[in-house]
Structures are given as structure tokens and as C-alpha cells.
C-alpha positions, 0 to 999 in steps of 0.5 A: 499499499503506497505511502499516499494511501494515508492522505484522505481527500488529499489528491491533489497534494498527493500527486504533488509530493509523489511527483518531488519523491520522484524527483528527489530520488533521480537526484540521489542516484545520478549524485551516486553513479555521476549521472546527470542531473535532472534539469528541472525538479520538483524538489527542493529543501524546505517545504511547508504545510498548511490546512485546517485542523484534522485535515491530515497536515503531519501525515502528509509529511510523515507519508513524504518522508517515507517516499524520500527514504524509501529503498524498494527494488520497484524504483528500478524497474519503473516504480515511484518512491514510497511503497509503503512496506521497505524498510525506509518507508516502514521506520520512517512512518512508525517514528524510528528511522534514524535520519527522520526527526519527527519533532511534535510538542505537548507544550505550548511552545518550542523555545531556542534551546530545541530548535537550536538542536534541530537546526545542529542536527540537520547540518549532519549528513544521512547516517543509514537513508538517503537524506536527512529529513526533519519534520515540525509538526507544531511549526506555528508553535515557534517563538519569534526567537525560535523562529529566528533561528530555524531561518539560517538553517531553512536559508543556508541548508545541508546538500541532503537536508529536507525541512518539513513544516506544518501549520493551520494557515501561512500567517502562523510561520514567520514571513521569512520562513515561508518564502523560503519554503514550496507550500502545500495547502490540504484541505478538510476532507469530505465526511464520506471520504473520512468514515470509508477510511475509518471502516477500512483502516481501523475496522469500525461499524459503517455506522458508526464511521459515518456518525463520527466523520459527520459529527467532527466534520471531516476532523480525521483523529477526531473522527477516529477517537469519537468512534473508538473512545465511549469517554469521547462520546460521553464528554460530546453528549454532556457538551450539546445538552449545555445550550439547554442549561444556559436559561438562568445565572445559576445554570450559566455558572454550572455549565462553565464550572463543568466545562471546566472541571472536564477539562481538568479531569482530562489532565489529571489522567494524563498527569497520572500516566505520563508524570509519574513515569517521567519523573520515576525515571529521571530520579532512577537515571540521576541515581535517586532511591526510592524512599531516600533524598536526591543526590546533591546537584540534581535539584535543577533538573527535577525543577525543569522536568517539572515546569514542563509538566506544568506546561504540558498540563496548561496545554491539556487543558487548553486542548480539551476546553478547545475540544468542548467549543468546537463541537459547540460551534458546531452544535450553534452552526446547525442550528442557524443551518435550520433557521436558514432553510440550508440543505447543508448536511446537519453535524449534530443529527444525533441532538436534532430534536434539540437543534430543531428546539432552538431553531424556533426559539431564537433567530438567525441573529442571536444564533450568530451573536453566540457562535461569535460568544463562543470565537471570543471565548477561544480568542481569550483563552489563547491571550491567558485569560483565566479559562473559568473566567473565559467560559462563564463570560461564554454562557452568560452570552449564550443565555443572553443570545 
């Protein structure tokens, strides 16, 4: 199965990447055999993948990385790189290839220190593969200082190094960086394509897959999680009941507190699963023993780990809240569609009775104001407003209409 099959609903992007991978393969082969170089190449040293959440930006970057490292013998017979089966493809896709560095962060930002380490690695020649590939899945989280560090590497790349940057939009990346990258825009895949992928890849029942794909409006990762995780379905169902609970001030405040509590519970579960393991592993590495004091000189390392875990908990809470707000936006979008008599397919068909009730009880203008209130809450969270205050302001605005 070619690596491009993982790009759901991205046929145009897959074709462009396939052409670039073929030219990259020809460049490496020509260099090894001292053959003439191709006159016009679709390959370049830096790429920027943009598109809405769930479109598969990181998936496209990983597939391209695998194609660049493909060592399938079929290439000599005219086959294209990216077979999906050879050692180069497999290790690139699972993240164990020695020359493919996949960078993602569970923190709020990527700093200068981490970026300098990436730039240092990018200057190395490939150890076992055909290219040195750096996949930066969260390029939009680079701080300004980190972006300036990265700019130098993108301006003066090593001969066999390729940068693959992923971000929601062009505006999320420094202009000086994006001007030096080849830009590929991914689109939100069709609901039907996502449902078909869930059935084929994950063995999910067609009816469940169709409902999950429709509810998430083509967001691949969320659709998979909704179809496979009962807790995710329960949380979504609770969020969709919120519009009926903001009839009075007490209901608004209670609904806001419950949203915050749910996000905090998600954060706590992650901390229990990850933080404890990380702390024990670091203690063991530093020579600490269970029940005894840590050796001298290790307090700084332990403090750095605690700070990192704290930043990760902050991002986890924000991500959980953002997911709830996304579901809520989709709910009011359906209400607006009913009010305007639109033929757009509803995302939340499992809550159609509630949608119709709210559509009759309010005007389209009020629904638009409620959608704007949710967007303002998301902006407030991005500006580090206290989560409870931001959500309480939103629920009060939902009540006012």
C-alpha cells in the first residue's frame, strides 16, 4: 500500500509530493552514479504544509518523509518511491528511522534551545538513509526567537537535508521562513472519505464511522477518537446539552464550572499516566532511590521536569476546552442552518430534536451572536485569560443571545 493512501481526500497534494519524491530519488541516484542531474526538479529543501485542523498535515509530511527514504527495489523497474513496505518507508512512518526526526510538542511553544538542537542535527549527513529529514509538526508554536534560529538553517540548508514544516495557515509562520518554503495547502476531507477510511483502516462499523465523521465534519483524528472511545462520546454528549442549561445565571455558572472540571479531569488523567513515569525515570537516571533523598546537584533537573509538566498540563486543559468549544460551535452552526433553511447536511443529527427546538426559539441573528461568543472565548483562552472567567463570560453570552 503506497504511503500516499494515508492522505485522505488529498489527491492533488499526493500527486505533487509523489512527483517531488520521484525527482528526489533521481537526484540521489544521479549523485551516486555520477549521472547527469535532472534539468528541472520538483524537489526542494523546505516545505510548508498548511490546512485546517484534522486535514492531515502531519500525515502528509510523514508520508513524504517515507517516500524520500524509500529503498524499494521496484524503483529500478520504474516504480515510484513510497511503497509503504520497505524498511525505509516502514521506519519513517513509525518514527524509528535514524535520519527522520519527527518533532511535536505537548507544550505551549517550542523554544530557542530545542530549535538550536534541530538545526545542529540538520547539518549532519544522512547516517543510513538517502536524506536527512526534519518533520516539524507544530511550526506554528515556534517562538519568535526560535523562528529566527530556524530561518538560518532554511536559508543555508545542508545538501541532503529536507525541512517539512506543518502549520494551520501561512500567517502562523514567520514571513521570512514561509517565503523560503514550497507551500502545499491541504483541505478538509469529505465526510464520506473519512468514514470510508475508518471502516477500512480501523475496522469500525459503517454506521458508527459515518456518524463520527459527520459529527466531526471531516476531522480525521477526532473522528477516529469519537468512534473508538466511549468517554469521548460521553463528553461530546454532555457539551451538546449545554445550550439547554443556560436559561438562568445559576445554570450558566454551573455549566461553565462543569466544562472546566471536565478539562481538569482530562489533564489529571494524563498527568497520572505520564508525569509519574517521567519523574521516576528521571530519578533513576540521576541515581535517586525510592524513599531516599536525591543526590546533590540534581534539584535543577527535577525543577526543569516539573516546569515542563506544568506547561504540558496547561496545554492539555486548553486543548480539552478547545475541543468542547469546537463541538459547541458545530452545534450552533446546525441551529443556524435550520433557521435559514439551508440544505447543508447537519453534523449533529443525534441531537436534531434539540436543534429544532432552539432554532424555533431564537432568531438567526441571536445564533450568530452565540457563535461569536464562542469564538471570543477561544480568543480569550489564547490570550491566557483565566479559563473559568472566559467560559463563564461565554455561557452568559449564550444565555443573552
